[in-house]
C-alpha positions as CSV (number, residue, x, y, z in Angstrom):
1,M,200.0,48.8,53.4
2,P,201.0,45.6,51.6
3,H,199.2,44.7,48.4
4,Y,197.6,41.3,48.9
5,W,196.4,41.0,45.3
6,Q,198.1,41.7,41.9
7,F,196.7,42.2,38.4
8,E,198.6,40.7,35.5
9,H,197.9,40.9,31.8
10,T,199.5,38.3,29.5
11,P,199.0,37.2,25.9
12,R,196.7,34.4,27.3
13,G,194.5,37.0,29.1
14,A,194.0,38.9,32.4
15,Q,194.4,37.3,35.8
16,I,194.4,38.4,39.4
17,T,196.5,36.5,41.9
18,H,197.0,36.6,45.7
19,H,200.5,37.4,46.9
20,S,200.7,33.9,48.5
21,Q,200.2,32.4,45.0
22,S,197.6,30.1,46.5
23,Y,194.6,31.9,44.9
24,K,194.0,33.0,41.3
25,L,191.1,34.5,39.3
26,A,191.3,34.4,35.5
27,D,189.4,34.3,32.2
28,F,186.3,36.5,32.7
29,V,183.1,36.5,30.8
30,L,180.1,38.9,31.2
31,R,176.4,38.2,30.3
32,V,173.3,40.3,30.6
33,N,169.9,38.6,30.6
34,Y,166.9,40.8,29.8
35,R,163.4,40.8,28.4
36,N,162.5,42.1,24.9
37,E,158.8,42.5,24.8
38,Y,157.7,39.0,25.9
39,R,160.8,37.0,25.1
40,M,163.9,36.3,27.2
41,R,167.2,37.4,25.7
42,S,170.8,37.0,26.6
43,E,173.8,38.9,25.4
44,E,177.4,38.0,26.1
45,L,179.9,40.9,26.2
46,A,183.6,40.8,25.7
47,L,185.2,41.9,29.0
48,M,188.5,43.7,28.4
49,P,191.0,45.2,30.8
50,D,191.4,48.9,30.5
51,L,195.1,48.9,30.6
52,A,195.5,52.6,30.8
53,N,193.7,52.6,34.2
54,C,195.1,49.4,35.6
55,N,197.8,49.8,38.3
56,E,198.9,48.2,41.6
57,K,195.9,49.6,43.4
58,E,193.1,48.8,40.9
59,A,192.3,46.7,37.9
60,V,189.6,48.1,35.6
61,F,187.6,46.1,33.0
62,T,185.0,47.4,30.5
63,A,182.4,45.7,28.4
64,A,180.2,47.4,25.8
65,S,177.7,46.7,23.0
66,Q,174.9,48.5,21.3
67,K,172.6,47.6,24.2
68,F,174.7,47.7,27.4
69,H,177.8,49.1,28.9
70,L,179.5,47.9,32.1
71,N,182.6,49.0,34.2
72,L,184.2,46.5,36.5
73,R,186.7,47.5,39.1
74,F,188.9,45.2,41.2
75,N,190.2,47.1,44.3
76,L,193.6,45.4,45.0
77,K,194.6,47.5,48.0
78,S,193.1,45.6,50.9
79,Q,193.3,42.0,52.1
80,A,189.8,41.4,50.7
81,L,189.7,41.8,47.0
82,K,186.6,44.0,46.3
83,V,184.8,44.0,42.9
84,S,182.5,46.9,42.1
85,A,180.5,47.3,38.9
86,S,178.4,50.0,37.2
87,F,175.9,48.9,34.6
88,T,174.2,51.1,32.0
89,A,171.5,50.1,29.4
90,Q,171.7,52.1,26.2
91,Q,167.9,52.0,25.9
92,T,165.3,51.4,28.6
93,R,165.3,47.6,29.3
94,V,163.7,45.1,31.6
95,V,166.7,43.3,33.0
96,E,166.6,39.9,34.8
97,S,170.2,39.6,35.8
98,V,173.9,40.4,35.2
99,E,176.3,37.5,35.3
100,L,180.1,37.4,35.6
101,L,181.6,34.0,34.9
102,I,185.2,33.5,36.2
103,K,186.3,30.4,34.3
104,Q,189.4,29.7,36.3
105,V,189.5,30.1,40.1
106,M,192.3,28.5,42.1
107,V,192.2,27.8,45.8
108,G,195.6,26.3,46.9
109,A,198.6,25.7,44.7
110,H,197.6,22.0,44.5
111,G,195.4,19.5,46.2
112,H,192.4,17.4,45.4
113,N,190.4,17.4,48.7
114,L,188.1,20.4,48.3
115,R,184.8,21.3,50.0
116,V,182.3,24.0,49.2
117,F,179.7,25.7,51.5
118,K,176.2,26.5,50.3
119,N,174.2,29.3,52.0
120,G,170.5,28.9,51.3
121,F,168.3,31.6,49.8
122,Q,166.0,32.1,52.7
123,S,165.3,31.0,56.3
124,W,164.1,27.5,55.3
125,S,166.6,26.8,52.5
126,E,169.3,24.1,52.7
127,T,172.5,25.4,54.2
128,R,175.5,23.1,54.5
129,S,178.9,22.1,53.0
130,F,179.6,19.5,50.3
131,D,182.5,17.5,49.1
132,I,183.0,18.4,45.5
133,D,182.3,14.8,44.4
134,E,178.7,15.1,45.7
135,R,175.5,16.0,43.9
136,E,173.3,18.9,45.2
137,Q,169.7,17.6,45.3
138,R,167.3,19.0,42.8
139,V,163.6,18.8,43.9
140,I,161.5,16.9,41.5
141,M,158.4,19.1,41.7
142,R,159.7,22.6,40.7
143,W,156.7,24.4,42.2
144,F,158.2,23.5,45.6
145,D,161.0,26.0,44.9
146,V,158.7,29.0,45.4
147,L,158.3,28.0,49.1
148,Q,161.9,27.6,50.0
149,A,164.5,28.4,47.3
150,N,165.6,30.8,44.6
151,G,163.8,29.5,41.5
152,S,166.4,31.3,39.2
153,N,169.3,29.5,40.9
154,R,168.1,25.9,41.0
155,P,170.6,23.1,41.6
156,S,171.5,21.2,38.4
157,G,171.7,17.9,40.1
158,K,175.1,17.3,38.4
159,R,178.1,16.0,40.3
160,G,180.5,18.8,41.2
161,E,178.1,21.7,40.6
162,F,176.8,23.7,43.6
163,T,174.6,26.8,44.1
164,S,174.7,29.3,46.9
165,E,173.2,32.7,47.9
166,T,174.9,35.8,49.2
167,F,178.2,34.0,49.9
168,T,180.1,30.8,49.5
169,L,183.3,29.3,50.8
170,V,185.7,26.9,49.1
171,R,188.2,25.1,51.3
172,N,191.3,23.2,50.1
173,K,191.6,20.7,53.0
174,D,194.9,19.4,51.7
175,Q,196.6,22.8,51.9
176,R,194.3,24.2,54.6
177,V,193.4,27.4,52.7
178,T,190.0,28.9,52.1
179,L,188.4,31.4,49.8
180,L,185.2,33.3,50.7
181,I,183.2,35.1,47.9
182,G,180.4,37.3,49.2
183,Q,178.1,40.2,48.5
184,Q,178.5,43.5,50.3
185,P,175.8,46.0,51.4
186,P,173.6,47.8,50.5
187,F,171.9,44.7,49.0
188,H,170.1,46.3,46.1
189,Q,170.1,42.9,44.3
190,F,169.9,39.3,45.3
191,F,173.3,37.8,44.6
192,S,173.7,34.1,43.8
193,L,176.7,31.9,43.0
194,R,177.2,28.7,41.1
195,T,180.5,26.8,41.4
196,H,181.5,24.1,39.0
197,F,184.3,21.7,39.8
198,P,185.6,19.5,37.0
199,V,185.6,16.4,39.2
200,E,187.2,14.2,36.5
201,N,190.1,16.6,36.0
202,I,193.3,15.9,38.0
203,A,193.7,19.7,38.7
204,R,190.7,19.8,41.0
205,N,191.8,22.9,42.8
206,V,190.9,24.9,39.7
207,F,187.2,25.5,39.1
208,S,184.8,28.0,37.7
209,V,182.3,30.3,39.5
210,L,179.3,32.2,38.1
211,L,178.4,35.3,40.0
212,R,174.8,36.6,39.4
213,W,173.3,39.9,40.3
214,E,169.5,39.4,40.1
215,M,167.3,42.3,39.0
216,N,164.1,40.2,38.9
217,G,162.6,42.2,36.0
218,R,163.8,45.6,37.1
219,R,163.2,48.3,34.6
220,C,166.5,50.0,33.9
221,Q,166.2,53.5,32.4
222,A,168.2,54.4,29.4
223,Q,171.6,56.0,30.0
224,T,171.1,55.8,33.7
225,P,174.1,54.1,35.5
226,L,173.0,51.4,38.0
227,K,175.5,50.3,40.7
228,L,175.7,46.6,41.3
229,D,176.4,45.5,44.9
230,T,180.1,45.1,45.6
231,V,181.5,41.5,45.8
232,S,184.5,40.6,48.0
233,F,187.0,37.8,47.7
234,Q,188.6,37.0,51.1
235,A,191.5,34.5,51.4
236,G,192.7,32.8,54.6
237,R,193.4,29.6,56.5
238,D,190.7,29.7,59.1
239,A,187.2,29.3,57.7
240,N,185.5,30.4,60.9
241,Q,187.6,33.6,61.1
242,L,187.0,34.4,57.4
243,L,183.2,34.0,57.9
244,D,183.3,36.2,61.0
245,Q,185.2,38.9,59.2
246,Y,182.8,38.8,56.4
247,L,179.6,38.9,58.5
248,I,180.9,41.8,60.6
249,H,181.1,43.9,57.5
250,L,177.5,43.0,56.5
251,A,176.0,44.4,59.6
252,L,173.7,47.4,59.4
253,P,172.4,49.3,62.4
254,V,169.3,47.8,63.9
255,Q,166.6,49.8,65.7
256,R,167.9,48.8,69.1
257,Q,169.8,46.0,70.8
258,H,167.5,43.5,72.5
259,A,168.3,41.2,75.3
260,L,168.1,37.5,74.3
261,P,164.4,36.8,74.0
262,S,162.6,33.9,75.6
263,G,159.0,32.9,75.7
264,W,156.2,30.6,74.4
265,C,154.5,30.1,71.0
266,S,151.3,28.3,70.2
267,W,152.3,26.7,66.9
268,Y,154.1,23.4,67.6
269,Y,151.4,22.0,69.8
270,Y,148.1,23.6,68.7
271,Y,149.0,24.5,65.1
272,E,146.0,26.3,63.3
273,R,143.6,24.7,65.8
274,V,144.6,27.1,68.6
275,T,141.8,28.8,70.5
276,Q,141.5,31.8,72.7
277,E,141.1,29.5,75.8
278,D,144.4,27.7,74.8
279,I,146.3,31.0,74.9
280,L,144.7,32.1,78.2
281,N,145.2,28.7,80.0
282,N,148.9,28.5,79.0
283,A,149.6,32.1,80.0
284,R,148.0,31.5,83.4
285,L,150.2,28.3,83.9
286,A,153.3,30.2,82.9
287,A,152.5,32.9,85.5
288,E,151.7,30.3,88.2
289,H,155.1,28.6,87.7
290,E,156.8,32.1,87.7
291,V,158.7,31.3,84.6
292,D,160.8,34.2,83.4
293,W,159.6,34.6,79.8
294,Q,159.5,37.8,77.9
295,F,157.1,37.1,75.0
296,F,153.9,35.0,74.7
297,V,153.1,34.5,71.0
298,L,149.8,33.7,69.3
299,D,150.6,32.0,66.0
300,D,148.5,31.1,63.0
301,G,144.8,30.2,63.7
302,Y,143.1,33.3,64.8
303,Q,142.4,35.1,61.5
304,R,139.3,34.7,59.4
305,A,141.4,34.3,56.3
306,I,145.0,34.8,55.1
307,G,145.3,38.5,54.5
308,D,142.4,39.5,56.8
309,W,144.5,39.9,60.0
310,L,142.1,42.2,61.8
311,S,139.1,40.0,61.1
312,L,138.9,37.1,63.6
313,N,137.3,33.6,63.3
314,D,134.8,32.3,65.9
315,K,137.6,30.8,68.1
316,F,138.7,34.3,69.0
317,S,135.4,36.0,69.6
318,G,136.9,37.8,72.6
319,G,139.0,40.0,70.4
320,L,142.8,40.5,70.0
321,K,143.1,43.6,72.3
322,P,141.5,41.9,75.4
323,L,143.7,38.9,74.7
324,A,146.8,41.0,74.7
325,E,145.8,42.6,78.0
326,R,145.3,39.2,79.6
327,I,148.7,38.1,78.5
328,R,150.3,41.3,79.9
329,E,148.4,40.7,83.2
330,N,150.3,37.4,83.4
331,G,153.6,39.2,83.3
332,M,154.6,38.7,79.6
333,Q,154.6,40.8,76.4
334,P,152.0,39.7,73.8
335,G,153.2,38.6,70.4
336,I,151.3,37.7,67.2
337,W,151.9,36.0,63.9
338,T,151.1,37.3,60.5
339,A,152.1,36.5,56.9
340,P,152.0,40.1,55.7
341,F,152.8,39.8,52.0
342,I,150.4,37.0,51.0
343,T,146.7,36.5,50.6
344,M,144.2,33.9,49.5
345,K,141.1,33.9,47.3
346,D,138.7,33.5,50.2
347,S,140.0,36.7,51.8
348,R,138.2,40.0,51.8
349,L,141.5,41.6,50.8
350,M,141.8,39.7,47.5
351,S,138.1,39.9,46.8
352,D,137.9,43.6,47.3
353,H,141.3,44.5,45.9
354,P,142.4,42.0,43.2
355,D,144.7,44.7,41.7
356,W,146.8,44.6,44.8
357,V,148.1,41.2,44.0
358,L,151.4,40.8,42.1
359,T,150.9,39.6,38.6
360,Q,153.0,37.4,36.3
361,P,155.4,39.1,33.8
362,F,153.7,37.9,30.6
363,N,150.0,38.0,31.7
364,D,147.7,39.3,34.4
365,R,147.5,36.1,36.4
366,P,148.3,36.4,40.1
367,V,151.8,35.3,41.1
368,L,151.4,32.0,43.1
369,A,153.4,32.3,46.3
370,G,152.9,28.7,47.5
371,W,150.6,26.1,49.0
372,N,149.7,25.3,52.6
373,P,147.5,22.2,53.2
374,S,146.4,23.6,56.6
375,W,144.7,26.5,54.9
376,S,141.4,26.6,53.0
377,N,140.3,27.2,49.4
378,G,142.6,24.8,47.6
379,F,145.6,25.6,49.7
380,S,147.0,28.1,47.2
381,F,148.1,31.6,48.3
382,Y,149.3,34.6,46.3
383,A,151.9,37.4,46.6
384,L,151.0,41.0,47.3
385,D,152.6,43.8,45.4
386,V,154.3,45.9,48.1
387,T,155.0,48.7,45.6
388,H,151.2,49.3,45.2
389,P,150.0,52.4,47.2
390,G,147.0,50.4,48.3
391,V,149.1,47.6,49.8
392,Q,151.3,50.1,51.5
393,A,148.3,51.7,53.2
394,Y,147.0,48.3,54.1
395,L,150.3,47.3,55.8
396,K,150.3,50.6,57.7
397,E,146.8,50.0,58.9
398,V,147.3,46.4,60.0
399,F,150.5,46.9,61.9
400,T,149.6,50.3,63.4
401,T,146.4,48.6,64.8
402,L,148.1,45.4,66.0
403,V,150.9,47.3,67.8
404,H,149.5,50.7,68.9
405,T,145.8,49.8,69.3
406,F,145.8,46.2,70.3
407,G,149.2,46.3,72.2
408,Y,151.2,43.5,70.5
409,E,154.9,44.1,71.1
410,F,156.3,41.1,69.2
411,L,155.6,40.5,65.5
412,K,156.4,37.2,63.8
413,L,156.5,37.9,60.1
414,D,156.1,34.7,58.0
415,F,156.3,33.8,54.3
416,V,157.9,37.1,53.6
417,Y,159.8,35.8,50.6
418,A,156.5,36.5,48.7
419,A,157.3,40.3,48.5
420,S,160.4,39.5,46.4
421,L,158.9,37.1,43.9
422,P,159.4,37.8,40.1
423,G,156.4,39.6,38.7
424,K,155.0,42.7,37.1
425,P,154.9,45.2,40.1
426,H,153.2,48.6,40.2
427,D,156.6,50.2,40.4
428,P,159.0,48.3,38.1
429,S,162.0,50.3,39.1
430,L,162.8,48.1,42.0
431,S,164.5,44.7,42.1
432,G,163.0,41.8,44.0
433,A,165.4,42.4,46.9
434,E,164.5,46.1,47.0
435,R,160.7,45.2,47.0
436,L,161.2,43.0,50.1
437,N,163.4,45.6,51.8
438,L,160.6,48.1,51.2
439,G,158.1,45.7,52.8
440,Y,160.2,45.5,55.9
441,R,160.6,49.2,56.1
442,L,156.9,49.8,55.8
443,I,156.2,47.4,58.7
444,R,159.0,48.8,60.8
445,E,157.7,52.4,60.3
446,A,154.2,51.4,61.3
447,A,155.2,49.2,64.2
448,G,157.8,51.6,65.7
449,R,161.4,51.1,66.7
450,D,160.6,49.4,70.0
451,T,158.5,46.6,68.6
452,F,160.4,43.3,68.3
453,L,160.3,42.0,64.7
454,L,161.1,38.4,63.8
455,G,161.6,37.5,60.1
456,C,160.7,34.0,58.9
457,G,160.6,32.4,55.5
458,S,162.7,35.3,54.5
459,P,165.6,35.9,52.1
460,L,168.3,37.1,54.3
461,T,170.0,40.3,53.0
462,P,166.9,42.5,52.5
463,A,166.1,42.0,56.2
464,V,169.4,43.1,57.6
465,G,169.0,46.3,59.7
466,W,165.2,45.9,59.8
467,V,164.5,42.8,61.9
468,D,165.6,42.2,65.4
469,A,165.7,38.4,65.0
470,M,165.7,36.0,62.0
471,R,164.7,32.4,61.7
472,I,167.8,30.8,60.3
473,G,166.4,27.3,59.6
474,P,163.3,25.5,58.5
475,D,160.5,24.6,60.9
476,V,161.3,22.1,63.6
477,A,158.9,19.2,64.0
478,P,157.8,16.6,66.5
479,Y,159.8,14.0,64.5
480,W,163.5,13.7,63.6
481,D,163.4,13.3,59.8
482,D,161.0,13.3,56.8
483,W,162.5,10.5,54.8
484,L,159.3,10.1,52.7
485,R,159.4,13.7,51.3
486,Q,163.2,13.5,50.9
487,T,163.0,10.3,49.0
488,L,159.8,10.8,46.8
489,L,160.4,14.5,46.0
490,N,164.2,14.6,46.3
491,D,163.6,17.5,48.7
492,S,166.7,18.4,50.7
493,N,164.7,21.2,52.5
494,A,162.0,18.8,53.9
495,L,161.2,20.3,57.3
496,S,162.2,18.2,60.3
497,T,164.2,18.6,63.5
498,R,167.3,17.2,61.9
499,V,167.2,19.6,59.0
500,A,166.5,22.5,61.4
501,I,169.5,21.6,63.5
502,R,171.6,21.5,60.3
503,S,170.9,25.2,59.6
504,I,171.0,26.3,63.2
505,L,174.6,25.0,63.5
506,N,175.8,26.0,60.0
507,R,174.5,29.6,60.4
508,C,175.4,30.1,64.0
509,Q,178.0,32.8,63.3
510,M,175.2,35.1,62.0
511,H,174.0,35.6,65.6
512,R,174.5,39.1,66.9
513,R,176.3,40.0,63.7
514,L,173.2,40.4,61.5
515,W,170.4,39.8,64.1
516,I,169.5,37.5,66.9
517,N,169.3,34.0,65.6
518,D,166.0,32.2,66.0
519,P,166.5,28.4,66.0
520,D,162.7,27.9,66.1
521,C,160.8,26.5,69.1
522,L,161.9,24.0,71.6
523,M,159.7,21.1,72.6
524,L,160.0,19.4,76.0
525,R,157.0,17.1,75.9
526,D,157.6,13.4,76.1
527,S,154.1,12.5,74.7
528,E,152.4,13.4,71.4
529,T,155.9,13.4,69.8
530,K,158.1,11.1,67.8
531,L,161.3,12.7,69.1
532,S,163.3,10.6,71.5
533,Q,164.7,12.3,74.6
534,A,168.2,12.3,72.9
535,E,166.7,14.1,69.9
536,R,164.9,16.7,71.9
537,F,168.1,17.5,73.8
538,S,170.1,17.7,70.6
539,L,167.8,20.5,69.5
540,I,168.0,22.1,73.0
541,N,171.8,21.8,73.1
542,A,172.1,23.3,69.5
543,A,170.0,26.3,70.6
544,I,172.0,26.8,73.8
545,I,175.5,26.6,72.3
546,T,174.6,28.9,69.4
547,A,172.9,31.4,71.9
548,G,169.7,31.7,69.9
549,M,166.2,32.7,71.1
550,G,164.6,30.3,73.7
551,V,160.9,29.9,72.8
552,F,158.9,26.8,73.9
553,S,155.9,25.3,72.2
554,D,154.0,22.7,74.3
555,D,150.8,22.4,76.2
556,L,152.2,23.6,79.5
557,A,149.5,21.6,81.4
558,R,151.0,18.3,80.1
559,L,154.6,19.0,81.0
560,P,156.2,16.9,83.8
561,Q,157.2,18.9,86.9
562,D,160.9,18.6,86.2
563,A,160.4,20.4,82.8
564,W,160.0,23.7,84.6
565,Q,163.5,23.4,86.1
566,T,164.8,22.4,82.6
567,I,163.3,25.6,81.2
568,E,165.1,27.7,83.7
569,Q,168.4,25.9,83.1
570,I,168.1,26.4,79.3
571,K,167.5,30.1,79.8
572,R,170.5,30.4,82.2
573,L,172.8,28.6,79.9
574,S,171.6,30.5,76.8
575,L,172.2,33.8,78.5
576,V,175.8,32.8,79.3
577,C,176.4,31.6,75.8
578,D,174.9,34.8,74.4
579,S,177.8,36.7,76.1
580,G,180.2,34.7,73.9
581,R,180.6,33.8,70.2
582,P,179.5,30.5,68.7
583,Y,181.6,28.6,66.1
584,A,180.8,25.3,64.3
585,L,184.4,24.2,64.2
586,D,183.8,21.5,61.6
587,F,181.2,23.2,59.4
588,M,183.6,22.9,56.3
589,E,184.1,19.2,57.0
590,R,180.6,17.6,57.2
591,E,176.9,18.2,56.3
592,I,175.9,18.8,59.9
593,P,178.6,20.1,62.3
594,E,179.2,17.8,65.3
595,L,181.7,20.0,67.2
596,V,180.4,23.5,68.2
597,Y,182.4,25.8,70.5
598,N,181.2,29.0,72.3
599,D,184.0,31.2,73.5
600,A,182.0,31.9,76.7
601,G,183.4,28.5,77.7
602,Y,181.1,25.8,76.3
603,L,181.5,22.9,73.9
604,A,178.7,20.9,72.3
605,V,179.4,17.5,70.8
606,F,176.8,15.7,68.6
607,N,176.3,12.3,67.0
608,F,174.1,12.8,63.9
609,S,174.7,9.2,62.8
610,D,171.7,6.8,62.8
611,Y,173.9,4.5,64.9
612,R,175.5,4.5,68.4
613,R,179.0,5.8,68.2
614,Q,182.0,6.1,70.4
615,K,183.1,9.7,70.4
616,N,186.8,10.4,70.5
617,L,188.2,13.9,69.9
618,P,191.8,14.2,68.7
619,L,193.3,17.2,70.4
620,K,194.8,19.1,67.4
621,G,194.5,22.4,65.7
622,K,191.9,24.9,67.1
623,L,190.5,22.2,69.4
624,R,193.9,21.8,71.1
625,D,194.0,25.5,71.8
626,I,190.5,25.4,73.3
627,L,191.0,22.3,75.3
628,Q,194.4,22.7,76.9
629,N,195.8,20.0,79.2
630,G,194.7,20.6,82.8
631,K,191.2,21.8,81.9
632,T,188.1,19.8,82.6
633,L,184.8,19.2,80.7
634,V,181.7,19.2,82.9
635,D,178.5,17.9,81.5
636,V,175.9,20.6,82.2
637,W,173.0,18.1,82.5
638,N,174.4,15.3,84.7
639,G,177.5,16.8,86.2
640,D,179.9,14.2,84.8
641,T,183.5,15.4,84.5
642,I,186.1,14.5,81.9
643,P,189.7,15.7,82.4
644,V,191.5,17.0,79.4
645,Q,194.8,15.1,79.0
646,G,196.9,13.3,76.3
647,E,196.5,13.5,72.6
648,A,192.8,12.6,72.4
649,L,189.7,12.9,74.5
650,S,187.3,9.9,75.0
651,L,183.7,11.1,75.6
652,G,182.2,7.6,75.7
653,M,179.3,6.1,73.8
654,F,176.7,8.4,72.2
655,A,173.2,7.1,71.3
656,R,171.9,7.8,67.8
657,H,171.1,11.5,67.3
658,A,172.4,12.3,70.8
659,S,174.6,15.1,72.1
660,R,176.4,16.4,75.2
661,L,176.9,19.9,76.3
662,F,180.0,20.7,78.3
663,E,181.2,23.6,80.3
664,I,185.0,24.1,80.0
665,V,186.5,24.8,83.4
């Protein structure tokens, strides 16, 4: 087997290079961040190569002090450079994180045109690529971070500095080479990255990267080695192929493989105002139109208070079990929404069991998990401590009842990031990632292997292997953009249909690798919405080409007659695309990809500009291989045909925010 990576020790220090000489890692620094009583401390350790144990197969580094000891091993044998680490505290310590700074990373022997990919922390977090001259937005009000980002890996707002979670890619567009750096299972820690490009320096292909294993206040016992999750460095020319190879190795066995789900959800029309009659009326209409939906989901609005999921408000006086039975009588499986790891002060749960709430590290105040203006009592909600035996018994009771007593077969689990928030848990031996993983396991065990679990508002890695589907973007909305929130708060995560599509396309390769992708709900209505027809169909086309779940959220009584045919067409196309693999061909070239291919034989082309544009596709590179001369593009919605010929393809004028979905024949 060829050795793709080589270790070298020189008087200037240690470095690891790729055999192509296009990639280099050099100048390593280690840091441990920990708490000493009530103060944060940081210790930098000299990381030295253990030359006696370094060879062509492995490079070994060690770092030691009176407080900590760490072994770092670079496996040089395979195409992916794999870094494993073992960490030991000399005395019992509360550790926040372990950091490895690589001061010199090279992607490409030369070149100035670099781009970096940011994967967001959880479902709703910004996910996109950046030119290295850009600035990553830093939200003005820090308390917004708890709702959508990793508060310990906040953007600096500086030009040329970018954050990411779990993995990142850096592409040298001049030399067409890419480096992917990513965490490997079993995901015992959250893993974050921070890349810094010296944008004023002429050698812009050389940058630094900070790798961070997050313990979130985990108590590390003295003299007990702790394994840090392995990190891989993968080099190649094709960014899509690199990402595919990486995601394949992240996959863990799920409970069972589900067919692509479809259905209806109450949220994006009724919101928290939903009533029992709304659910029954829409279920009846779906049955009358003989729509082939699998799930029918009651979202937020039925509970007495957040946390009291088995206590109903007056709008649902008929009870959850009879409602589930009525849904099933209409030919669909009942589903229900909960936010299992949060509660509010007006709930019986928090009133009766204040000790079940996660508390802050330096005092006994409840950990604030966020705000929601549609909820009561000042909007604030708090995180539950999933390591507490009482919370574990509560979760078992709630989900055993919802599934096995009431008959709900689809569980939408929302705001689940709360289980991983920093705090002072009952069991301090678990990291934040491990606490969230525990929460998922408890729900899966109570619900059973056949219940469909959808994660939402969730950090990604702790859910792998436990959920059947995952929301991979923020909420959609009956409007295209939220310019007010973006401008006033500098919030790049502001929920809107445009921002949702951005994540749907940038995360499309996760589908059927880690879970079924959930692009969130589709909306067909042409009233009570600010979305134009072009914008509604850009969301629809994004969901189809990426083969995600097809769940609709409208008052079905208000849909025009032709909408029912559109629903059937969406499901048919989505099932075909689910048999293939989606690839956003230009995800390393722009904020929102505009060219998405599914190898089942479909191509989606978007115009995310705020202006009308003529769309011309140069037939080069991967696109030339896909669209060979003699093939034809057929618009799936109007039947127009465009023959593939010459060096470029003219697709005509696109309206602002418009798209076209083609079958390649």
